[in-house]
C-alpha positions as CSV (number, residue, x, y, z in Angstrom):
1,X,21.6,11.3,3.6
2,X,20.8,10.7,-0.1
3,X,19.4,13.9,-1.9
4,X,15.6,13.7,-1.5
5,X,15.1,15.2,-4.9
6,X,17.0,12.2,-6.5
7,X,15.3,9.4,-4.8
8,X,12.5,9.0,-7.3
9,X,15.0,8.4,-10.0
10,X,16.3,5.5,-8.8
11,X,15.4,2.0,-10.5
12,X,12.3,0.5,-9.1
13,X,13.4,-3.3,-9.4
14,X,16.9,-3.7,-10.6
15,X,19.3,-3.5,-7.6
16,X,20.3,-7.0,-6.2
17,X,20.8,-7.8,-2.5
18,X,24.3,-6.5,-2.0
19,X,23.8,-3.1,-3.6
20,X,20.1,-2.4,-2.1
21,X,20.8,-3.8,1.6
22,X,23.9,-1.3,1.6
23,X,22.0,1.5,0.5
24,X,19.2,1.1,2.6
25,X,21.3,0.8,5.8
26,X,23.0,3.8,5.2
27,X,19.9,5.9,4.2
28,X,18.0,4.5,7.2
29,X,20.6,5.2,9.6
30,X,20.8,8.6,8.4
31,X,16.7,8.8,8.7
32,X,16.9,7.4,12.1
33,X,19.4,10.0,13.2
34,X,17.3,12.8,11.5
35,X,14.2,11.6,13.4
36,X,15.9,11.3,17.0
37,X,16.7,15.1,16.2
38,X,13.5,16.3,15.4
39,X,11.0,14.0,17.2
40,X,11.4,14.0,21.0
41,X,9.3,10.9,21.5
42,X,11.3,8.9,18.7
43,X,14.6,10.1,20.7
44,X,13.5,8.6,23.8
45,X,12.3,5.4,22.4
46,X,15.6,5.3,20.4
47,X,17.4,5.9,23.7
48,X,15.2,3.1,25.5
49,X,16.0,0.5,22.8
50,X,19.9,0.7,23.5
51,X,20.9,0.8,19.8
52,X,23.9,2.8,18.7
53,X,23.2,4.0,15.7
54,X,27.0,4.6,14.4
55,X,27.4,0.9,15.4
56,X,24.7,-0.8,13.1
57,X,25.8,-2.7,10.5
58,X,22.4,-3.7,8.8
59,X,19.0,-1.6,9.0
60,X,17.5,-4.6,10.4
61,X,19.3,-3.9,13.7
62,X,17.9,-0.6,13.9
63,X,14.8,-0.1,16.4
64,X,11.3,-0.8,14.9
65,X,7.8,1.0,15.9
66,X,4.7,-0.7,16.5
67,X,2.3,0.8,13.9
68,X,-0.2,0.7,16.9
69,X,1.8,3.7,18.3
70,X,0.5,6.1,15.8
71,X,-2.9,5.5,17.3
72,X,-1.7,6.5,20.9
73,X,0.6,9.3,19.9
74,X,1.2,12.4,17.6
75,X,4.4,11.6,16.1
76,X,5.8,13.9,14.0
77,X,9.4,15.3,12.9
78,X,8.5,18.7,11.6
79,X,6.9,21.8,13.4
80,X,3.1,22.2,13.0
81,X,3.4,25.2,10.8
82,X,5.1,23.0,8.1
83,X,2.5,20.5,8.2
84,X,0.5,20.0,4.6
85,X,-1.6,17.0,5.3
86,X,-2.9,14.5,7.9
87,X,-3.6,11.1,6.8
88,X,-5.8,8.7,9.1
89,X,-6.0,4.9,9.0
90,X,-9.1,2.9,8.4
91,X,-11.1,2.0,11.5
92,X,-14.3,1.0,12.5
93,X,-16.7,2.7,14.9
94,X,-15.1,3.2,18.3
95,X,-11.4,2.3,17.0
96,X,-8.7,4.6,17.2
97,X,-7.2,5.6,14.1
98,X,-3.4,6.2,13.0
99,X,-2.6,10.0,12.3
100,X,0.2,10.5,9.9
101,X,1.7,13.8,9.6
102,X,3.2,15.0,6.3
103,X,5.2,18.2,5.0
104,X,4.8,19.2,1.6
105,X,8.4,17.6,0.8
106,X,7.4,14.5,2.0
107,X,3.8,14.2,0.4
108,X,5.4,15.0,-3.0
109,X,8.1,12.4,-2.6
110,X,5.5,9.7,-2.0
111,X,3.5,10.8,-4.8
112,X,6.6,10.6,-7.1
113,X,7.6,7.3,-5.7
114,X,4.0,5.7,-5.9
115,X,4.1,7.0,-9.6
116,X,7.3,5.3,-10.6
117,X,6.1,1.7,-8.9
118,X,2.7,1.9,-10.5
119,X,4.1,2.9,-13.7
120,X,6.1,-0.3,-13.9
121,X,2.8,-1.7,-14.3
122,X,0.8,0.4,-16.2
123,X,3.2,2.1,-18.5
124,X,4.0,6.1,-18.6
125,X,0.7,7.1,-20.3
126,X,-2.4,7.9,-18.2
127,X,-5.1,5.6,-19.3
128,X,-8.8,5.9,-19.0
129,X,-10.0,5.1,-15.6
130,X,-13.0,3.2,-13.9
131,X,-13.0,3.4,-10.1
132,X,-14.7,0.4,-8.8
133,X,-16.4,2.5,-6.0
134,X,-18.7,5.5,-5.3
135,X,-17.5,9.3,-5.6
136,X,-19.2,9.7,-2.2
137,X,-16.1,8.5,-0.5
138,X,-14.1,11.6,-1.2
139,X,-15.4,13.9,1.1
140,X,-12.7,16.4,3.3
141,X,-9.6,16.6,1.2
142,X,-7.7,18.1,4.4
143,X,-8.3,15.0,6.5
144,X,-7.9,11.9,4.3
145,X,-9.1,8.6,5.1
146,X,-7.2,5.5,3.9
147,X,-9.9,4.5,1.4
148,X,-10.4,8.1,0.1
149,X,-6.6,8.7,0.0
150,X,-6.1,5.3,-1.9
151,X,-8.7,6.6,-4.5
152,X,-7.3,10.0,-4.9
153,X,-3.7,8.6,-4.7
154,X,-4.1,6.3,-7.6
155,X,-6.4,8.5,-9.8
156,X,-3.3,10.7,-10.7
157,X,-2.5,7.8,-13.2
158,X,-5.9,7.9,-14.9
159,X,-7.8,10.1,-17.2
160,X,-11.5,10.8,-18.0
161,X,-12.2,9.0,-14.7
162,X,-15.8,7.4,-13.8
163,X,-16.9,5.8,-10.7
164,X,-18.5,2.5,-11.2
165,X,-21.0,2.9,-8.4
166,X,-23.4,5.5,-7.6
167,X,-23.8,7.3,-4.3
168,X,-26.1,4.2,-3.1
169,X,-23.4,1.8,-3.9
170,X,-25.5,0.5,-6.9
171,X,-23.8,-0.2,-10.3
172,X,-23.8,2.5,-12.9
173,X,-24.6,0.4,-16.0
174,X,-25.7,3.3,-18.1
175,X,-22.5,5.2,-17.1
176,X,-20.2,2.2,-17.6
177,X,-21.7,1.6,-21.2
178,X,-21.0,5.2,-22.4
179,X,-17.6,5.1,-21.0
180,X,-16.9,1.8,-22.6
181,X,-18.4,3.1,-25.9
182,X,-16.3,6.3,-25.8
183,X,-13.0,4.6,-25.1
184,X,-13.5,1.2,-27.3
185,X,-10.3,-0.4,-28.4
186,X,-8.4,1.5,-25.6
187,X,-6.4,0.2,-22.7
188,X,-8.1,0.9,-19.4
189,X,-7.1,1.2,-16.1
190,X,-9.2,0.2,-13.1
191,X,-8.7,0.8,-9.2
192,X,-10.6,-0.5,-6.3
193,X,-10.4,-2.0,-2.9
194,X,-10.8,-5.8,-2.8
195,X,-13.9,-6.5,-0.7
196,X,-15.6,-3.5,-2.3
197,X,-15.1,-5.1,-5.7
198,X,-16.3,-8.4,-4.8
199,X,-19.1,-7.4,-2.5
200,X,-20.8,-4.6,-5.0
201,X,-19.1,-4.7,-8.4
202,X,-18.8,-8.6,-9.1
203,X,-22.0,-9.2,-7.2
204,X,-24.0,-6.7,-9.1
205,X,-22.6,-7.7,-12.4
206,X,-23.6,-11.5,-11.6
207,X,-26.9,-10.4,-10.4
208,X,-27.9,-8.2,-13.4
209,X,-26.5,-10.3,-16.3
210,X,-24.6,-7.2,-17.6
211,X,-21.3,-8.3,-18.9
212,X,-19.0,-5.3,-19.8
213,X,-15.7,-6.2,-21.9
214,X,-13.0,-5.1,-20.0
215,X,-10.6,-7.5,-21.3
216,X,-8.3,-4.8,-22.2
217,X,-8.3,-3.5,-18.3
218,X,-5.5,-3.6,-15.7
219,X,-6.9,-4.1,-12.3
220,X,-5.0,-2.7,-9.3
221,X,-6.8,-3.6,-5.9
222,X,-6.0,-3.9,-2.4
223,X,-7.3,-4.2,1.1
224,X,-10.5,-6.3,2.5
225,X,-8.9,-9.7,2.2
226,X,-10.0,-10.5,5.8
227,X,-13.7,-10.3,4.9
228,X,-12.9,-12.3,1.8
229,X,-11.0,-15.1,3.8
230,X,-13.9,-15.2,6.4
231,X,-16.1,-16.1,3.5
232,X,-13.7,-18.5,2.3
233,X,-13.0,-16.8,-0.9
234,X,-9.6,-17.4,-2.4
235,X,-7.4,-15.1,-4.5
236,X,-7.9,-17.7,-7.4
237,X,-11.8,-17.3,-7.1
238,X,-11.6,-13.6,-6.8
239,X,-9.5,-13.7,-10.2
240,X,-12.0,-16.2,-11.7
241,X,-15.1,-14.0,-10.9
242,X,-13.6,-10.9,-12.5
243,X,-12.7,-12.9,-15.7
244,X,-16.2,-14.5,-15.9
245,X,-18.2,-11.1,-15.2
246,X,-16.2,-8.6,-17.4
247,X,-13.1,-10.4,-18.8
248,X,-10.7,-9.1,-16.7
249,X,-7.4,-11.2,-16.6
250,X,-4.6,-8.5,-15.8
251,X,-5.1,-8.0,-12.0
252,X,-2.8,-7.1,-9.5
253,X,-3.0,-6.9,-5.8
254,X,-0.8,-4.6,-3.5
255,X,0.2,-4.3,0.1
256,X,0.5,-1.0,1.7
257,X,-0.6,1.3,4.8
258,X,-1.5,4.5,5.5
259,X,1.4,4.6,8.2
260,X,4.0,4.2,5.2
261,X,2.1,5.9,2.2
262,X,3.5,5.9,-1.2
263,X,5.4,2.9,-0.2
264,X,3.4,-0.1,-1.7
265,X,4.4,-3.7,-2.6
266,X,2.8,-4.8,-6.0
267,X,1.9,-8.2,-7.1
268,X,3.8,-9.3,-10.2
269,X,2.7,-11.5,-12.8
270,X,3.6,-14.7,-10.9
271,X,1.3,-13.8,-7.9
272,X,4.4,-12.4,-5.7
273,X,4.4,-9.1,-4.0
274,X,7.7,-7.1,-4.7
275,X,9.8,-4.7,-2.6
276,X,10.6,-1.7,-4.4
277,X,14.2,0.0,-4.0
278,X,13.1,2.5,-1.4
279,X,11.8,0.1,1.1
280,X,12.1,-3.6,2.2
281,X,10.4,-6.3,4.2
282,X,11.9,-8.1,7.0
283,X,10.0,-11.1,8.8
284,X,10.4,-11.1,12.6
285,X,9.8,-14.5,15.0
286,X,7.0,-13.6,17.1
287,X,8.8,-15.1,20.3
288,X,11.9,-13.0,20.1
289,X,11.7,-10.7,17.0
290,X,14.7,-12.3,15.6
291,X,15.1,-12.1,11.9
292,X,13.3,-15.0,10.1
293,X,14.9,-17.0,7.3
294,X,13.4,-17.2,3.8
295,X,10.1,-19.3,3.7
296,X,9.7,-18.9,7.7
297,X,6.3,-17.2,8.6
298,X,6.4,-14.4,11.3
299,X,5.5,-10.6,11.7
300,X,5.8,-8.2,8.8
301,X,8.5,-5.4,9.5
302,X,8.2,-2.6,6.5
303,X,11.2,-0.1,6.2
304,X,11.0,2.9,3.8
305,X,13.0,6.0,2.9
306,X,9.7,8.0,2.3
307,X,8.5,8.5,5.8
308,X,10.4,11.7,6.5
309,X,8.1,14.2,8.3
310,X,7.4,11.4,10.9
311,X,9.3,8.6,12.5
312,X,7.6,5.8,10.6
313,X,10.5,4.6,8.6
314,X,10.9,1.2,10.4
315,X,7.6,-0.1,11.5
316,X,6.2,-3.5,12.8
317,X,2.8,-4.4,11.3
318,X,0.2,-6.7,12.8
319,X,0.3,-8.9,9.7
320,X,1.9,-12.1,9.3
321,X,3.8,-13.1,6.0
322,X,7.0,-15.0,4.5
323,X,9.5,-14.1,2.2
324,X,9.5,-16.5,-0.6
325,X,13.1,-15.5,-2.4
326,X,15.2,-12.6,-3.2
327,X,16.5,-11.6,-6.6
328,X,15.2,-14.9,-8.4
329,X,11.4,-14.2,-9.2
330,X,10.4,-15.4,-12.4
331,X,8.9,-12.1,-13.6
332,X,12.7,-10.8,-13.5
333,X,12.1,-8.2,-11.0
334,X,15.3,-8.0,-8.3
335,X,14.5,-7.6,-4.5
336,X,12.7,-9.7,-1.7
337,X,9.2,-11.0,-2.9
338,X,6.6,-12.2,-0.3
339,X,3.2,-13.2,0.6
340,X,0.9,-11.8,3.4
341,X,-0.7,-14.6,5.1
342,X,-3.1,-12.5,7.3
343,X,-3.6,-10.5,10.4
344,X,-2.2,-11.8,13.6
345,X,-4.7,-13.1,16.2
346,X,-6.7,-10.4,18.2
347,X,-5.4,-7.5,15.8
348,X,-8.1,-4.7,14.7
349,X,-9.6,-5.3,11.5
350,X,-8.4,-2.2,9.7
351,X,-8.3,-2.6,6.2
352,X,-9.7,0.1,3.5
353,X,-12.5,-2.0,2.7
354,X,-12.6,-4.3,5.6
355,X,-13.8,-1.3,7.6
356,X,-16.6,-0.6,5.4
357,X,-19.9,-1.0,7.0
358,X,-23.0,-1.9,5.1
359,X,-25.9,0.4,5.7
């Protein structure tokens, strides 16, 4: 298995299909063997699948786990005494949540890789940061929710951080004014969850008439598209609202999930989501789970080398998407690029801000 300490040093978006496919196949097979040896439940699943790892020619032949399994079972590949952190997925009242068990090595690896991915879009220097949420969401540091973990995870890329909303979800106008005066002329980093930004930040800017100049800012956001789609709000409208209310034009969505923390798929300047070197996207046909072709819609499978303390390295999500191309995005980044079309029918609403309940 590739030395875990060397994984974060890999180039993020430079490997073309042949090199990346061979690397992921070798490493995901080794990771499959590791989890089979360390997690009895996964070993049973692997045996039941009938897959002989020694005969696998492509990582797409390895068995996947439905993400829902992490709601039903405690799946981990390390002893309890080695656990460092437990991540939980978002869930509305009454829903079960996924529990993801991390040892210190896995947690550190995920943080380092996340830093490499985000650094491709923000640069290497930490920027003054505006979190488009409330500090009240950060409560129990031992049992992270997906929303709280997202804020804490991305906070490491910022400095002199401020929350744009107070504990009552009201816009902190005076706090923002003071922050922007202090950092006048500087590049800024903004982070938040899509629906929270739309429902609270943009709406309150529009209502109040306050128009902060965030034209030097870069926004990274994710989650919450289900509620916006229900309101017939498109990505183009979302971007236009940000431009009109605060001058933000550099906006990057991302796709990710707590079941594969650290592995995120960032949206490039051309509006495409990209798979970095440590992970990949496979689209499965709903009928027979065969591998779909480029441009063909189906279920999204995510594969990652970062899931080492639990068998979450190859997961079938409840999202529908399609691959748009590989190695030829106009932005210049190599690897597969794709789009998410939405949740499959009857899937639970579970995005970080989709599950936000207004009081």
